[in-house]
C-alpha positions as CSV (number, residue, x, y, z in Angstrom):
1,M,-36.4,25.0,37.1
2,A,-33.2,23.3,38.1
3,S,-30.1,25.5,38.4
4,I,-26.7,23.8,38.4
5,S,-23.6,25.8,39.1
6,K,-20.0,24.5,39.1
7,E,-16.8,26.3,39.8
8,I,-13.1,25.3,39.4
9,V,-9.8,26.9,39.9
10,I,-7.5,27.0,36.9
11,G,-3.8,27.7,37.3
12,A,-3.6,30.2,34.4
13,N,-4.1,33.9,33.6
14,A,-7.8,34.9,33.4
15,D,-7.3,36.8,30.1
16,E,-5.6,33.8,28.5
17,V,-8.4,31.5,29.7
18,W,-11.0,34.0,28.5
19,K,-9.6,33.9,25.0
20,V,-10.7,30.2,24.9
21,I,-13.9,30.4,26.9
22,G,-15.2,33.5,25.1
23,D,-14.7,32.0,21.7
24,F,-18.3,30.9,20.8
25,E,-17.4,29.2,17.6
26,E,-14.4,27.0,18.6
27,G,-14.2,27.5,22.4
28,P,-15.7,24.1,23.4
29,L,-13.2,22.2,21.2
30,R,-10.3,24.3,22.4
31,M,-11.2,24.1,26.1
32,A,-12.0,20.3,26.2
33,P,-10.5,18.4,23.3
34,G,-11.3,14.8,23.5
35,Y,-14.4,15.5,25.6
36,V,-15.7,17.7,22.7
37,V,-14.9,16.2,19.3
38,D,-16.4,18.8,16.9
39,T,-17.8,22.3,16.8
40,R,-19.2,24.2,13.9
41,L,-21.4,27.2,13.1
42,E,-24.5,26.4,11.2
43,G,-26.9,29.3,10.4
44,G,-26.0,31.3,13.5
45,Y,-26.0,28.3,15.8
46,R,-23.1,26.4,17.3
47,I,-23.3,22.7,16.9
48,V,-21.2,20.9,19.5
49,T,-20.5,17.1,19.3
50,F,-19.3,15.3,22.4
51,A,-17.2,12.2,22.6
52,D,-20.2,10.1,23.8
53,G,-22.1,11.1,20.6
54,A,-24.4,13.7,22.2
55,V,-25.0,16.8,20.1
56,A,-26.0,20.2,21.3
57,R,-27.4,23.0,19.1
58,E,-26.6,26.3,20.9
59,R,-27.5,29.9,20.2
60,L,-25.3,32.7,21.5
61,V,-27.2,35.0,23.9
62,S,-24.4,37.5,24.9
63,V,-20.7,38.0,25.3
64,D,-19.4,40.5,27.9
65,H,-15.6,40.7,27.3
66,H,-15.2,43.2,30.2
67,A,-16.9,40.7,32.7
68,R,-15.4,37.7,30.9
69,R,-18.8,36.2,30.6
70,I,-20.5,34.3,27.8
71,V,-24.2,33.2,27.8
72,Y,-25.7,30.7,25.4
73,A,-28.9,28.7,25.1
74,V,-29.2,25.0,24.2
75,V,-32.0,25.0,21.6
76,G,-31.8,21.5,20.3
77,G,-29.8,18.4,20.0
78,T,-30.0,15.0,21.5
79,L,-31.1,16.1,25.0
80,S,-33.9,18.4,23.7
81,P,-34.5,20.3,26.9
82,A,-37.6,22.5,27.2
83,H,-35.2,25.2,28.5
84,D,-31.5,25.3,28.9
85,N,-29.7,28.6,29.4
86,A,-26.0,28.5,30.4
87,S,-23.3,30.9,31.3
88,M,-19.5,30.6,31.7
89,Q,-17.6,33.3,33.5
90,V,-13.8,33.7,34.1
91,V,-12.9,35.5,37.3
92,A,-9.3,36.5,38.1
93,D,-7.9,35.5,41.5
94,D,-4.4,36.8,40.7
95,E,-2.1,37.1,37.7
96,H,-1.6,33.3,37.4
97,R,-4.9,31.9,38.7
98,C,-8.6,32.2,37.9
99,R,-11.9,30.6,38.5
100,L,-14.3,29.3,35.9
101,I,-18.0,29.4,37.0
102,W,-20.4,27.5,34.8
103,T,-24.1,27.7,35.4
104,H,-27.0,25.9,33.6
105,D,-30.7,26.7,34.2
106,V,-32.7,23.8,32.8
107,L,-36.2,22.4,32.4
108,P,-37.4,19.8,32.9
109,D,-35.9,19.2,36.3
110,D,-35.1,15.6,35.6
111,L,-32.4,16.7,33.2
112,A,-30.4,18.3,36.0
113,E,-28.7,15.1,37.1
114,P,-27.3,14.2,33.6
115,I,-26.3,17.8,32.9
116,E,-24.5,18.1,36.3
117,T,-22.6,14.8,35.6
118,A,-21.6,16.1,32.1
119,M,-20.6,19.5,33.6
120,I,-18.3,17.8,36.2
121,R,-16.6,15.8,33.5
122,G,-16.4,18.8,31.2
123,M,-14.9,21.0,33.9
124,E,-12.1,18.6,34.6
125,A,-11.3,18.4,30.9
126,V,-11.2,22.2,30.9
127,R,-8.9,22.4,33.9
128,Q,-6.5,19.9,32.4
129,T,-6.5,21.7,29.1
130,L,-6.3,25.3,30.2
131,A,-4.1,25.1,33.3
132,P,-0.8,25.1,31.3
133,A,-2.2,27.7,28.7
134,A,-0.4,30.7,30.2
135,T,2.8,29.0,31.5
């Protein structure tokens, strides 16, 4: 199983960033508008549509507000992985800066490269969107 982990620094308060990252229903659209073009809940699943036309059907696994960590599984969509479990965690560095850690564990291994590429683009969109959130 491939494990991909990316981390970025965001120039914003961790609690403010968490309000967006921890929002299962609308978080993707709020954190990366333009990169994500639609999110909706459908029968307990989150359907995320990306600007390139890719669609992910995701199930919420857990939300830990104290640790500022959300875990979800991709259970369908255009990539159709055999297994894709992901987590996002917001860690405070100080009052005005935090880190976002995003991890995907995926099967088959050959999906690692396209998922990593998408994560890099997505993380940059998140940084650009959320950096001014608390200023």
